[in-house]
Each structure stands twice: as C-alpha cells, then as structure tokens.
C-alpha positions in Angstrom: 0.4 0.4 -0.3 2.9 2.2 1.2 4.4 1.7 -2.0 1.1 2.3 -5.0 0.9 5.6 -2.4 4.7 6.6 -3.5 4.3 5.2 -6.9 1.2 8.2 -6.8 3.1 10.8 -4.9 5.8 10.7 -7.3 3.1 10.7 -11.2 1.5 13.5 -9.6 5.0 15.6 -9.3 6.6 14.6 -12.8 3.5 16.9 -13.9 5.1 20.3 -13.1 8.6 20.1 -14.1 7.2 18.3 -17.6 4.6 21.8 -17.5 8.1 24.1 -16.6 10.3 22.3 -19.5 7.1 23.2 -21.8 7.2 26.7 -21.0 10.5 27.0 -20.4 10.3 26.2 -23.9 8.5 29.2 -25.2 9.9 31.0 -23.6 13.9 30.2 -25.7 11.6 30.4 -28.9 10.5 33.4 -28.2 14.0 35.4 -27.3 15.5 33.0 -30.3 12.4 34.9 -32.8 12.9 37.3 -31.6 16.7 38.0 -31.1 17.0 36.5 -34.9 14.0 38.8 -36.0 15.8 42.3 -34.7 19.2 40.5 -35.6 17.3 40.1 -38.9 16.5 43.9 -38.7 19.0 45.2 -39.0 21.4 43.3 -40.3 18.8 42.4 -43.5 18.8 46.2 -45.1 23.0 46.3 -44.8 23.3 43.2 -46.6 21.0 44.5 -49.1 23.2 47.4 -49.2 25.9 45.4 -49.7 25.5 43.9 -52.5 23.6 46.1 -54.5 26.5 47.9 -53.7 28.6 44.9 -55.6 26.8 44.5 -58.1 26.1 48.5 -59.3 29.6 49.8 -58.7 30.0 53.2 -58.9 
C-alpha cells in the first residue's frame, strides 16, 4: 500500500516539471525569435545595400 502511494506522488510530481520545461522551451523560442527578428531588421538592409553595391559599382 505504501509503494502505491509513493508511485502516485511520483507521477504527480512529474507533471509540474513537464509544464515548467514546456514554459522554458517556449520562453527560449520566443527569445530566439526576437533575437533573429532584431538581427534581421538591422542586418538585412545592411546586406542588401552591400549586395546592391557589389552588383552596381559606382
């Protein structure tokens, strides 16, 4: 009977850990997306300018 109770408490303790793990992953993905968005916003026009300069030398 005690073993059964221990097993139940173990299964209950797993769920919050999974939930936090998913939240951590979502937070990480959000930060990563924001990072690439900011990087793309500043880097893309710069690269575009460099590429157009390379193809159209003055």
